[in-house]
N, C-alpha and C positions, 0 to 999 in steps of 0.2 A: 620266792621268785616265781612269777607266773610262767606258764608254759610258753606263751608268746615271747616274753623277754628272754627265756632260756634259748629258744630257737633262733631268735634274732642274734644273740651273742655268739652262739656256736657257729652259725652260718657266716657271720661277718669275719670272724677270726680266720676261717678257711678260705672264704672268697677273696678277702683282701690279700692274703699271702699268695694265693694263686695268681691274682691279677698283677701284683707287683713283680712276680717272677716272670709272667707273660710279657710284660713291658720290657723287662731287662733282656729277655731272650730275643724278642722280636725287634728290638732297637739295637741289638748286638752290642750291649754294654760290656765293657772290659771286665766288669766285676761279676758277670754272670757265670755261674758254675753249671756246666753241662749236665742235663738231667734234672735240674732243680724244678723246672716248670712241670715236667711229667710227674714228679713225685708229689707236688702240691696239688696238681689237678686230680691225681688219683685219690688223694685224701678228701678233696671236695666232692668228687663223684661218689665216694663211699657214703658220705653224709646224704647226698641227694638221692641215692638209690636205696636207702635204708627203709625197708617195707614196714618195720615196726613203728615208724613215725606215724603212719596213717591211722593205726589203731589208737595210738596215744592221743592224737589230735581229735579223732572222732569221739573218744571217751570224754575228753575235756569239753568239747562243744555240746555234748548232751547235758552238761551240768547247768543248773539254774543260777541266775545272778551274775553271769558274766557281764562285764562292762562292754560298752560298744566298741571301745578300742581293742579289748582282748578278743572279742568275737570276730571283729573284722580282720585282725591280724591272723587269727587261727584259720579263718576261711581262706585267706591267701595262702597260707602254708599247706592247707589241704590240697588246693589246686596244684601247688608247686610239686608236692610229693606224688600226686596222681600222675603227673607228667614224667617224673624221673625214677620213682621207686621200682626196683627190680627184684623179683622173688626168686627166679631161676638161678641157681648157683653157676650153671654153665654160662648164662647170659652175663652174669657179673664177671666171670673170668674173661669172656670175650671183650667186655668193655675195658677191662684193665689192659688186655693185650693191645686193643685199639689205641689207647692213650700212648703206649710205648711206641707203636708203629707210626703214629702220627707225629710224634716227637722226632723219630728217626727220619721220617720223610721230610719234615720241616728243615732239619739240619742239612740233609742232602740238597734240598732246594736252595737253601741260603748259600751253600758252598759251590753251587754250580756257576761256572763262569759265563753267565748270560751275556750275550752280545751279538754282533753281526760281523760278517766278512766285508771289509771295506772294498767296494767294487773297483776302486782306482788303484789300490795297492795290494789287494789280496790278503791283507793282515787282518787278524781278529781284533776287533775293538770291543772291549767290555762296555756294556750299557745295561742299566736297569730296565725293568718293564716299562716304567714311565717314559724313559727316553725312547725306547723302541716304538711305543705307541705314538709319541710326538713326531718321530721321524716318519712313520707311515702316514701320519695325518698332515704333515706340514713341509717335509723336505722337497724342494723343487726338482731334485734329481730322481727320476723314476728308478734308476738302478739302486740308489741308496734306499728308497722306500721298499723295493722288493727284497733287498738284503736284510733290512730290519724285520720285515715280515717273516722271512725265512729263519731268522734268529729265534722267533717265537715258535715256529714249527719245529725247530731242532730241540727246543725245550720239551715239547710233547714227547718225542722219542726218548729223551733222557728220563722223563718221569715214568714212562711205561716200562722202561728197563730197570728202574731202580725203586720198585716197591709199590707203585700206584695200583697195579692189578691185585696184589695181595690185600691191599687196603680195601678195595671194593668188595672182594670176596668176604673179608672179615665183617665188614659193615652189613652186608646182606645176611650173613650168618646170624648177627645180632638181631636184625629186624625179624627174621623168621622165628628165632627163639622167643621173641616177644609177641608173636602172633600176627605180624604184618606181612604183606605180599613181598615187599623188598624194602631196601633202605630208603628209597625215595618216598614210598608210602608211609613208612614210619616217621620220617622227618616231617612230612607235610602234616600228618595228623597231630603230632606232638606240638609243632610250632604254630600251625595256623588253625587247628581245630576242625579240619575237614580232610577228606581223603585225597590221595594222588589223582584218582579218576575225576573227582569233582573239580580239582584244580585245573586239570587239563581240558575239561569241558568248557571252562571259562576262557582259558588261553587259546583254545581252538577257534573260538569266535573272534578273538582279537587277531589271531593269525590270518584267518580267512578274510576279515574285513580290512586288513591293511595290505594285502597282497598286491592288488591292482595299483594302488597308489605307490607302493614301493618300486615296482618294476617300471612304472611310468616315470618315476624320478630318475631311475638309472638311464633311461633312454634320453631324457632331457639333459642329464649331466654329460652324456657323450656328445650330444649336439652342441652344448655350450663349451666343451673342452675339446676342440678339434684335435684329432690325433691321439687322444687318450681313450682307452677302452675301460669300461667298468669291470674291474677285477679286484682281487683281494687287497693288493697294495696300492691301487689307484683310487678306489671309491671314496675313501675318507678324505683324501687330498682333493678330489674333484668336488667334494661337498664343502670343504672348509680350508684348504691349503692356502689359497691367496688371501682369503678373509682373515685367517689366522695372522698373517704378516701385517695386514692393514690395521687390525684392531690391537696388535701387540703394544704399540706406544701408549695406549689408553689403559693398559693393565700391567703396569710395572710391578714386579714382585715386591719391591721394597715399600710399596704403598698398600699392598693387599691387606695386611693386618689392620692398618688404620681404617680402611674403608669398610672392612667387616665390622669393626667396632662401632663406627658411626651409623652404619645401616641398621644393625641390630638394636642399638641404643635408641634410635629414632623410631623403631618399630615397637618399642616398649618391652623388649625381651629382658627378663630378669633372671639371672642364674642363682638367685637365692643363697648367696654366700659361698658358692662352690669354689673349690680350689682346682685350677685347671693347668695341666702341663701340656705343651704343644711342641712337637718336633716336626719341622716342615721340610727340611732339605735332605736330598738323597745322599747316601754314602754306602760304600761297600758293606755287604752283610746285613743291611737293614731290610726289614720286611717291605715288600714293594707295592703294597696296596694301602690306601688310606683307611683308617678305622678310628672308632671312638670306643673305648672301654672305660668302665667305672670301677676303680679299685674300692671305692666306698659308695655303695648305693644309698641315697638319702632316704630317711624315714622319720616318722614322728614317734618318739619313745614314750608318749603319753603325757609328757610334761613340756617337751620342746621339740623343735624341728632340728634334725641333725643334717647339715648340708652335705652335698655330694663332693667326692674327689674324682676327678675325671682326667683321662689322657686321650689326646688324639694326634694323629700324625698324617703327613703326606710325603711325597717324594719329588719335590721341586728340583729341577736341574738348573744351576746358575748359568745365565746367559743364553739358555735355550729359548728359541722362539715359541711362544705359547706358554712359557713357564709361569708368567705372572697371572695369566688367566686361569691356569690350573690351580695356582695357589689360592686365589680368591674363591674359586669354585669349591675347593677343599674346605676352606674356612667356613663358607656358607653351609656346606653339606654337613661336615662333622660338627660344626658349631650348632647346627639344627638338632642333631642327635643330642649334643650336650645340653642344649636348652630343654629338650624333652625330658631327659633323665634327671636333670637337676631340679625340675619342678614337681616331681612326683612326691606327694605328701600323704602318705598312708602309714598304718601302724606297724609295718614290717618291711624289711629290705627285699623280701621276695617279690614285692610289687614293683620294685624299681631296678632290679637286675635285668640285663638286656637279653636273657635267654628265656626259653620256654618256662611258663606259659605266655611270656611276652610275644606278641605277634611280630615276626620280622617284617612283614608287609606294612603293618601300622607304624612301626619304628621308622621305616624308610620314608613314609609319607612326610614325616616331620623334617627330615633332612633334605629330601628332594624338593619339597615345596620351597625351602629356603634357597637352594641352588638354582631353582627355576627363575629366580629374580634376575639372573644374568641375561635372560632373554625378554625381559619386560622393558618396554621403551622408557617408562619414567625412571626406573632404577638405573638404566644405562646413562641417561642424561644427567642424573644427579651424581652418580658415583664414578663413572668412567672418565678419567681426565688424563691428559698427557703431562709430561714433566714441567711444562710451563703453566699448568693449571687450566689449559684449554679444554672445553667440553667436547665430548664426542659429537661429531657433526650429525645432524638429523639424517642425512643421506646414509651414513654408515650404520646408524641405528636401524633404519628401515631395511638395509641389506642383511643385517644380523637376524632380524625377525624373519625376513624372507628365507634366509638359509635355514633357520631353525625349522620352520614349518614345511619348507620344500622337501626336507629329508626326515620329517617326523615319523612317517611310516617305517622308513629304514632304521631309524634310531630305536624304535620300539622292537623291531625284529632282531636288531643287533643284541639286545638284552635277552629277548625271549628264546632265541636259539640255544642259549646256554642251558636253559631248563630242559628243552627238548633233547639236547645231547646227553645230559646227565640221566634223564629218564631212560634213554636207550641203553646206557651203560649198565645201570642197576637192574634193567630188565633182562640182562643176559645171564645164562646159567654159568656155573663155574667152568664147565668144559668150553663154553663159548667165549669166556673172558681171556682173549689173547690180544696182543698188541695190534695185530692186523685187523682183527674183527672190531676192536674198539675204534680204530681209525676209520674203518669203513663206515661204521654207524655214525660217527661224528661228521664225516664228509657228506654223507647222505642227508643228514639233518641240515647241515649248513647250505647245501645246494638247493634243498627244498625251500629254504628261506630267501636265498639270494641269487640262485642260478649259478653260483660259483662258491668256492671255499670262503670261510669267514675271514674278514679283515683282521680279526683277533682270534687265532686258533683256540678252540674251546678249551683244550686242556691247559692252555697257558693262563687261564683265569685262576688266580690263586685261591679263590673260595673253595674250589673242588678238593683241595688237599686237607684242609682243617676240619676237624670233627664238628665244630660249632657252626661252620658255614657251608659244609657239603650239602647238596640237595636242598638249598634254600635260595638259590639265585632268583627263583620266580618271585621272591618277595619284592625285588626291584620293579618288576612288571606290575604286580598288584599295586605297588605304591604309586606308580605313575598314574594308573587309573584313579586311585584315591586322591592324588594331588590335583588332578584336573577337576575332579568332582568337588573337592574342597575349595579350590580357587574360584570355580564358577559360583559357589555359594557366597564367598566373600565379595566378589565383584558385584553380584546381584544385590547384596545387602549394603555395602559401603561405597561401591563405585571404583575403589582402588585398594591396593595392598601396600605398595612401597611407602615407608615412613608412616604407616597407619598404626598408631599405638593400640587401637581397639582390636586389631587383628592379633597382635602379639598377646594382648591380655585375654582375648577370647580363646586362643589356642592354649594358653597356660591353664585356664580354668576348666575348659571342656574337653580338651584333648590330652593334656599332660598330667594334671594333678591326680586323677584316679589311677594312674599306672595301669597294670594289666588286669584290673578288676572287670574290664569289659573286653570284648573281642573287637577286632578291626571292623567287622560288619556292624556291630552295635554302635561304635563310635561314629562311623560315617552316617548311619541313620539318625542318631541322636542330634548331630550337628546340622546336617543338611536337610533333614526331613525326608530323604529319599533312600531307597535301598541302594547298596553298593552295586555299581554297574560300569560298563565300558562306554555308556552313552556320551559322557562329556569328552572322553578321548576320541571316540569315533567322530563326534561333531567337529573337533579341532582338525582331525585328519582330512575331513571333507570340506572344511571351510576354505574359500578361495584365498590365494596368497594376497590379493589386493585387499580383502577384508581384514586379514591378519595385520597387514601393514597400517591400514587406516586406524584400527583399534590402538595399535602401538603409538602412532603419531598423535592420536587424541590424548593418550595418557601423557605424552611429552608436553603437549600444550598445557594440560592441566597443571603439571608440576612446575612448569616455567612461570605460571601466573601466581605461584605461591611464594611469598617472601619468607624465607627460612633463616632463622638465626642459628649460627653454629654454637651449640652448647657442649660443655665437657662430656666426654663419653662416660656413661655409667651403666655397666652391665651387672653390678653387684656381685663381683667375683674377684678372686686374686688369681693372676696368671703368671706362669713361668714359661719363657721361651727357651727351649733347650736344643742342643745338638749332641745326641748321644748322652754321655755322662756330663757334659758341660752345660752350665746354666749361662745363657747369653744375655738375657734381660728379664726383668720382672716388673710387675705393675705397682710396686710399693709406692713409687713416687708419681703414679698416675699412668693411665693407659697411653696417652700421647707420648710421654717420655720413654716408655717401654718401646713403642713403635719406632721412635727415633733411634734408639740405641740398637735395636734389632736390625733396622734398615742399614745403619752404618756397618754392622758386622756382615750383613749379606753382601753389600757392595764390595767389601774387602775380599770376597771369595772370587769375584770375577777377574 
């Protein structure tokens, strides 16, 4: 057995066991045994951090006569172990403790009765993070919006009193043992390939160049919403509350699955035989943020391609205004991740697993490019329909585009502030790491970005708790920059993206197939011919709203002029729609039949 085959088999056994346990734990399956995920993650981390693997791989690579398949596979494993191998026994002990601490933190978070105090009754109402964010963004009662926002603030206090501070100290201790300035620097260098300081030199430019537009949009929002003041619980409502209600009839939840399938199929996206499991509806104890993980990363074993097995999730709230829009956004976003990782065709699964050396920023480009279709005029006209099959009116499409770009600077800062908040936390010494000091640092960062506390309290962002996502939120910001640069390339080349099979095929071949064999910066340069930069993003921020709306309506007129024949949906994958342990529907009899059955089940919940 070749060394590459041996490593492939060993890794997959551990990775798949860990990911299956992760899914059971985070979906709150009744069959899950407490502590099983931590046990299996510890076993995987032991494999990943084994320093002896580096010597073994280098010795093998020095041999003559290796096949291209073997050599490429081993080169991938070399990069993988360079990211994860740990020599210091104290660092290994810290890593093991961190897994246990993160597991305990996750259990405490899942058991916390998140919710808000009903301002009309004074009673506590349990509500998941998704519902609280929806209330802050769309409830017409300011008192309810404020109560929902306060519910997220209360979560911050709970986390600070129940283990988060010790988690930060232990993460910093690990980073220092490994020779990094702090955990943020460690995470950035391992995941993105450049330092924390380099990252924030990029983000500082974006922060500075979006400040004026952001604060101008707040003033305009106050003028347009007489009697409302821009503050943490009002600004998202002022940006989208009324529009959320108006667009809601065109984004029914029970049609989201079908529209995702039609859109991706028309775009030529092929999941290459992947098996996909999707859990979309919120329930108590379920993890409250959407994600995509792959229990089986695809690879080519030298004789055949072995397709992916993927899971992704969301937290839709039945009957909630904006829930259908959130559902289609999640399907586009996590479905974009799934398309990326199911198309990687390399000689080892280390190229197609979603952690380092895979760039978080580059992975997010794939998902965020897909969910950005929700703001493209031609996509809205083609896929947003009401219950009678009526198309979204041109006027509403124009308003959605107007709203998107009116608050683009704010939306960018809404994401970026999380990175600045985390950077401040990990920059504190152990003595400085107190609840009061952490809250002070976070509020200062938030006020620098908005002039008031964040509409989504920074510590309420679930990424900060898990080891694989902590100190990586900047990836979303890098991804937005990459999305706009990539979309500008496709628009310049083809004129449009919606239903363009050439876009899907070019992404599969040039962005997805090689896996993490290239860095994000290399991929952007190779596709667009330009160095990675914020130029395309800044250009959009500074383009007039009239020009944005004109471009959107031009795209609507283009797609109206095309006669399109509705063909069966073919994503080349098998799908199971689940709710916890229960399988609701599957694609064995066709995608459309699965959607019909799942839609019937969802409607029965209301």
